[in-house]
N, C-alpha and C positions, 0 to 999 in steps of 0.2 A: 412233507414227510419228516417225521422226527429223526433225530440223530441215528444213523445206522447202527444196528446191533449184530449184524452178521454180514458175511461176504456178499450175498445177493443184494441186500439193501445198500451196501457200500457201492457196489457197481451200479446199481440202479440210480441212486441219488447222484453219484458222480456224473454218470452219462446224461441223466435227465437235466441236471443243472447246467452242464456244459452246452447241451442242445438249446435249452431255454435262453442262455446267455447269447448264443449266436442268433436265435430267432429275434431277440431284442435288438441286437446290432443290425440285423438285416432289415429291421423296421425303419431304420434311418435311411436317408438318401445317400448315394455314393459319396457325394461331396462332404456330408456330415461325418461319414465313417472315416474317410481317408484324410480330409483336410480340416474337418470341424474342430473348433477349439471349445473345450469345456469352460464355461465362464464362471468358474469358482476359484477362490484362492485355495489352491490345492496343488499337490505335487503333480498329479496326473492331468495333463492338459488336453488329451485327445484319446480316442479309442485305442490307438497304437500303444500308448503308454500303459493303459490298463492291461492289454493283452501281453505286452512285454513283461510286466510285473508278474502275471500268472505264469508265464513261461519260465522265468527265472526261478520262481518258487518251485515249479515242477523239477527243474534241474537240481536245485538244492535238495529236495526230497530224494531224488534219485541218488545223489551223492551220499546223503546221510545213510540211506539204505545200503549202498554198496560198501561204504566204509564200515558201518556198524555190523553188517553181516560177515565181514571179513575178520571180525574180532577186535577191530580198532575202535577208538572213540571218535566219532565224527564231530566236526566243528559246527555246532548248532547254536544259532541259525547259520552263521558263516564265520570263517576265520577272522578274528579280531573284533567280533560283534557278540553281544549278548541280547537277550530279549528286551533289556532296558535301553539298548542303543539301536533298536529296530528301525526307528525313524531315519537314522543316519544310513543304515544298510539300504533301506528302501529308496532313499535319495540317491545313493550310489548306483543302485539298479537302474533307476530312472535315467541318470546321466549316461550310463553305459549303452543305452539303447536309443539315444537321441538321433543318431545318424542312420538307424535301421528303418527301412521302408515298411509300411503297413503290410504289404503282401508278403514280405519276407518274414515278418513277425508272425503272421497268420500261419505260414507253413511250419515255422519253428514250434509254435504253440501246439498245432495239431500233432506234430511228431512227439513232442514231450508228453502230451496228454496220453497218447497211445502207449508210450513207454511206462508211464505211471500205472495205466490200466494193466499192463503186463505184470507189473510187480504185484498188484492186487490179486490177479489171477493165479499167481504162483502159490498162494497160501490158502489154507482152509480156515474155517471160522475160528478155531482155537488158536491157531498161529497168528491170526490177525488181531483178535480181540482180547486175548489173555494178557492182563496187566503183568508187568515185570518179567515177561517171558524172555525178552532179550535185554542184555545188559545195557546196550546203547539207548534203549527207549526209557530207561529209568523206571519210574513208578507207573508209567502209563503203558499203553499198548501200541503196537505198530499201526493199527487201524486209526488211532487217534492222530498220528502224524499224517496219515494218508487222507483222512477226512479234512484236516486243516489245509492240506495242499490242494485239495480237489473241491468237493461240494461246498464246504464253508467258504472257500476263497471265491468260488463262482458266485455265491450269494453276495459277497462283498462287491464283486464286479457289477452284478445286476443292480444293486442299490445305487452305485455311482452312475451307471448307464441310464437308469430310470430318472435320476435327478437331472442328468444331461438332457434327456428327452423332454422332460417337463420344462426345462429352461428354453429349449428350442421353440416350444409352443408359445412361451411368453414373449420371446424376442421376434417372432414372426408377425 
């Protein structure tokens, strides 16, 4: 599906990509999901790391929304970081979740996913997709931020997971 252009498409793509991502994860064996190591030189070493990353970006999106809609300027992407320093931010996210168990991350991600869906559901097409509507979104739209934190990010995760799946076949 191309980039969403209305609320229904945004909800559909967000939900369908989230579901597809979990269908892909469920195609791995339990050992590969919970304890498997992704054999690439990369920040994310396992499925938990990928899901924790998505969860934290959901939380950041929720915070941006809360702060921005209160009339304040949110720290985007996070306090002390810019999009130029995003690799450092993502490394810090990775470090923060290293002692969190897979099952716990799974519950956290499911919860934060539903919270982001609630945000999407609060608005109509115009409120979501009109550029410059909200001061905190700058020259873009609220939907642009939501797409980045949901469907586009789930695409990123699926690319990583497919690469992992392909590597598993190679190593077996």
